[in-house]
C-alpha positions as CSV (number, residue, x, y, z in Angstrom):
1,M,-12.7,-2.2,-24.6
2,S,-14.0,0.6,-26.8
3,D,-17.7,0.8,-27.7
4,K,-16.8,1.8,-31.3
5,G,-17.3,-0.9,-33.9
6,Q,-14.0,-2.4,-34.8
7,D,-12.8,-5.4,-36.8
8,V,-11.1,-8.1,-34.7
9,D,-7.8,-9.4,-35.8
10,L,-8.1,-13.2,-35.6
11,T,-4.6,-14.1,-36.9
12,R,-3.6,-15.8,-33.6
13,A,-6.8,-17.8,-33.6
14,K,-5.6,-19.6,-36.6
15,Q,-2.4,-20.5,-34.8
16,N,-4.5,-22.0,-31.9
17,T,-2.5,-20.0,-29.4
18,G,-3.1,-21.0,-25.8
19,V,-2.6,-18.6,-22.8
20,W,-2.7,-18.9,-19.0
21,L,-4.9,-16.8,-16.9
22,V,-3.0,-16.2,-13.6
23,K,-4.2,-14.2,-10.5
24,V,-1.2,-12.6,-8.7
25,P,-1.0,-10.6,-5.4
26,K,-1.3,-6.9,-5.7
27,Y,2.2,-6.1,-4.4
28,L,3.7,-8.4,-7.0
29,S,2.0,-6.6,-9.9
30,Q,3.2,-3.3,-8.4
31,Q,6.8,-4.6,-8.3
32,W,6.5,-5.6,-12.0
33,T,5.4,-2.1,-12.8
34,K,8.6,-0.8,-11.3
35,A,10.6,-3.0,-13.7
36,S,9.1,-1.3,-16.8
37,G,11.8,-1.0,-19.4
38,R,14.3,-3.2,-17.5
39,G,13.1,-6.4,-19.2
40,E,13.1,-9.6,-17.0
41,V,11.0,-9.5,-13.8
42,G,11.6,-13.1,-12.7
43,K,11.7,-16.7,-13.8
44,L,8.9,-19.2,-14.2
45,K,9.7,-22.8,-13.3
46,I,7.6,-25.7,-14.6
47,G,8.4,-29.2,-13.5
48,K,6.9,-32.6,-12.6
49,V,6.6,-34.2,-9.2
50,Q,5.1,-37.7,-9.1
51,G,3.5,-37.1,-12.5
52,K,1.9,-33.8,-11.3
53,T,2.8,-30.5,-12.9
54,V,4.4,-28.1,-10.4
55,V,4.8,-24.4,-11.3
56,S,6.4,-21.5,-9.4
57,F,7.5,-18.0,-10.1
58,S,10.8,-16.6,-8.7
59,L,11.0,-12.8,-8.4
60,N,14.2,-11.0,-9.5
61,E,16.4,-9.9,-6.5
62,E,16.3,-6.2,-7.4
63,L,12.5,-6.2,-7.2
64,A,12.3,-8.0,-3.9
65,V,12.3,-4.8,-1.8
66,V,9.3,-2.6,-1.0
67,E,9.8,0.9,0.3
68,S,8.0,1.8,3.5
69,S,6.7,5.2,4.8
70,E,7.2,4.0,8.4
71,E,9.8,6.1,10.2
72,K,11.4,3.0,11.9
73,V,11.3,0.8,8.8
74,S,12.8,2.1,5.6
75,S,12.1,-1.0,3.5
76,V,10.7,-4.6,3.7
77,R,11.7,-7.6,1.6
78,V,8.9,-9.3,-0.3
79,P,8.8,-13.1,-0.9
80,K,10.9,-14.2,-3.9
81,E,9.3,-17.6,-4.4
82,H,5.6,-17.8,-5.4
83,P,4.2,-21.3,-6.0
84,F,1.2,-21.6,-8.4
85,N,-2.1,-23.2,-7.4
86,M,-3.2,-24.8,-10.7
87,Q,-6.9,-24.7,-11.6
88,T,-8.9,-26.1,-14.5
89,V,-10.8,-23.8,-16.9
90,G,-13.8,-26.1,-16.7
91,A,-16.7,-25.5,-19.0
92,Q,-15.9,-21.9,-19.4
93,T,-14.7,-20.4,-22.7
94,L,-12.2,-17.5,-22.0
95,A,-10.2,-15.4,-24.4
96,V,-7.6,-12.7,-24.1
97,F,-7.9,-9.6,-26.3
98,T,-5.6,-6.5,-26.7
99,E,-6.7,-3.2,-28.0
100,S,-4.7,-0.6,-29.9
101,S,-5.7,2.7,-31.4
102,D,-6.8,1.1,-34.7
103,K,-7.8,-2.5,-33.9
104,V,-8.7,-5.2,-31.5
105,S,-6.7,-8.4,-31.6
106,L,-7.3,-11.9,-30.2
107,E,-4.2,-13.0,-28.4
108,G,-5.3,-16.5,-27.6
109,M,-7.7,-18.8,-25.7
110,V,-7.3,-19.5,-22.0
111,V,-6.2,-23.1,-21.6
112,Q,-5.0,-22.9,-18.0
113,R,-6.0,-21.0,-14.9
114,A,-3.7,-20.5,-11.8
115,E,-3.3,-18.5,-8.6
116,C,0.1,-17.2,-7.8
117,R,0.6,-17.3,-4.0
118,P,3.6,-16.1,-2.0
119,A,5.5,-18.6,0.1
120,A,4.6,-18.3,3.8
121,N,7.8,-17.1,5.4
122,D,9.1,-14.2,7.6
123,S,9.3,-11.8,4.6
124,Y,5.7,-12.3,3.8
125,M,4.5,-11.9,7.4
126,K,6.5,-8.6,7.7
127,L,5.0,-7.4,4.4
128,K,1.4,-8.2,5.5
129,K,2.0,-6.4,8.8
130,L,3.3,-3.4,6.9
131,Q,0.3,-3.4,4.6
132,I,-2.0,-3.5,7.5
133,K,-0.3,-0.6,9.2
134,E,-0.4,1.4,6.0
135,S,-4.2,0.7,5.6
136,T,-5.0,1.9,9.1
137,K,-3.1,5.2,8.9
138,P,-5.5,8.1,9.5
139,L,-6.4,10.2,6.5
140,R,-6.3,13.3,8.6
141,L,-3.2,14.4,10.5
142,S,-2.7,17.1,13.2
143,Q,-1.1,20.3,11.9
144,R,0.6,23.1,13.8
145,L,-1.0,26.5,13.4
146,D,1.1,29.7,13.3
147,K,-1.9,31.8,14.2
148,A,-4.4,31.4,17.0
149,V,-7.9,30.4,16.0
150,T,-10.3,33.3,16.6
151,S,-13.6,31.5,15.8
152,N,-16.1,31.6,18.6
153,Y,-17.5,28.3,19.8
154,K,-20.4,27.9,22.2
155,P,-19.6,25.6,25.2
156,V,-21.5,22.4,25.5
157,S,-22.0,20.3,28.6
158,N,-20.8,17.2,26.7
159,H,-19.7,16.6,23.1
160,S,-21.7,14.2,21.0
161,H,-18.8,11.8,20.4
162,N,-18.2,11.6,24.2
163,V,-21.9,10.8,24.7
164,E,-21.7,8.0,22.1
165,Y,-18.5,6.6,23.6
166,E,-20.1,6.5,27.1
167,K,-23.2,4.8,25.6
168,K,-21.1,2.1,23.9
169,K,-19.0,1.6,27.0
170,K,-22.1,0.9,29.1
171,E,-23.5,-1.5,26.5
172,E,-20.2,-3.4,26.2
173,G,-19.4,-3.3,29.9
174,K,-15.9,-2.4,31.0
175,R,-14.3,-3.5,27.7
176,A,-13.5,-0.5,25.6
177,R,-12.4,-0.8,21.9
178,A,-8.6,-0.6,21.4
179,D,-7.0,0.7,18.3
180,K,-7.5,-1.8,15.4
181,Q,-3.8,-2.0,14.7
182,K,-3.1,-2.9,18.3
183,V,-5.7,-5.6,18.3
184,L,-4.3,-7.1,15.0
185,E,-0.8,-7.2,16.5
186,M,-2.2,-9.1,19.6
187,L,-4.0,-11.5,17.3
188,F,-1.0,-12.2,15.1
189,S,1.1,-12.7,18.2
190,A,-1.4,-15.2,19.6
191,F,-1.7,-17.2,16.4
192,E,2.0,-17.5,16.2
193,K,1.8,-19.7,19.3
194,H,-1.3,-21.8,18.4
195,Q,-3.2,-22.4,15.2
196,Y,-6.7,-22.6,16.8
197,Y,-8.6,-20.4,19.3
198,N,-12.2,-20.2,20.5
199,I,-13.7,-16.7,20.7
200,K,-13.7,-16.8,24.5
201,D,-9.9,-17.2,24.7
202,L,-9.3,-14.5,22.1
203,V,-11.6,-12.1,24.1
204,E,-9.5,-12.9,27.2
205,I,-6.2,-12.3,25.3
206,T,-7.2,-9.0,23.6
207,K,-9.6,-7.7,26.3
208,Q,-11.9,-6.5,23.5
209,P,-15.7,-6.6,23.0
210,V,-16.9,-9.8,21.2
211,I,-18.7,-7.9,18.4
212,Y,-15.7,-5.7,17.7
213,L,-13.3,-8.6,17.9
214,K,-15.3,-10.7,15.4
215,E,-15.3,-7.8,12.9
216,I,-11.5,-7.9,12.9
217,L,-11.3,-11.7,12.9
218,R,-13.4,-11.9,9.7
219,E,-10.7,-9.9,7.9
220,I,-7.8,-12.1,8.8
221,G,-9.4,-15.4,10.1
222,V,-11.6,-18.4,9.2
223,Y,-14.3,-19.8,11.6
224,N,-14.6,-23.6,11.8
225,P,-18.3,-24.5,12.3
226,R,-17.6,-28.2,12.3
227,G,-14.8,-30.8,12.3
228,P,-12.2,-31.7,14.9
229,H,-11.7,-28.0,15.6
230,K,-15.3,-27.0,15.8
231,S,-16.2,-23.5,17.0
232,T,-12.6,-22.2,16.7
233,W,-10.9,-19.5,14.7
234,E,-7.7,-19.8,12.7
235,L,-5.8,-17.5,10.3
236,K,-6.7,-17.4,6.6
237,P,-4.1,-19.2,4.5
238,E,-2.4,-16.0,3.3
239,Y,-1.7,-15.0,6.9
240,R,-0.6,-18.3,8.3
241,H,3.1,-18.8,9.2
242,Y,4.1,-22.1,10.9
243,E,7.3,-24.0,10.9
244,E,7.2,-27.2,8.8
245,G,5.4,-29.9,10.7
246,E,4.0,-27.5,13.3
247,E,0.6,-27.1,11.6
248,D,0.2,-30.9,11.4
249,E,1.0,-31.2,15.1
250,E,-1.7,-28.7,15.9
251,K,-4.3,-30.7,13.9
252,M,-3.4,-33.9,15.7
253,E,-4.2,-32.5,19.1
């Protein structure tokens, strides 16, 4: 909001207008932006199941496709159904304001908080894999030169990056770090078969140094320090994808 002193329009405050504060995935907000000027972006469904309020958002069909820069993949479908995880406001007092060129207006007081999550299905898993690939693309690319480089370089017995690599290789034994994207693909493939793994098994599967592997696991996984699956790793909720009943079966083992 602007630092300039402005009067606040409290018209809606008199109407006791209540609003919802909802956290949505980044890709969903991006798809909504594409629908600017088209009107409806989806439908919100509110119902009751055993006396409990159940809310979900269904994305419009024309917005359910994300374009990809991958050569082999032109587009990926995003999840259409997004159930809400309802949360209380608690003791907080939250308000929503809008600002125009001439005034600031109070739109309403927050009466409900919620988190909009995608349904865990094939579409969501493909989308996450695409996002991971996009994030790991190098910022620098090789380029063909039309003219030969005439700069003079002094020869060295060994380049610094080679020295560093040999040093790390000795410290970590025979295990050399593979490309991060390759390790992620191996991990996702492993977790599609089982929900829980200890670090020893994951090291054996990926053939990666423990420290490097844990760095990647912290991005996509959760470590269980206690409970029936103590000292094991599993995927974060947003990355999990199990057939109905399969997750329960894993927990009963």
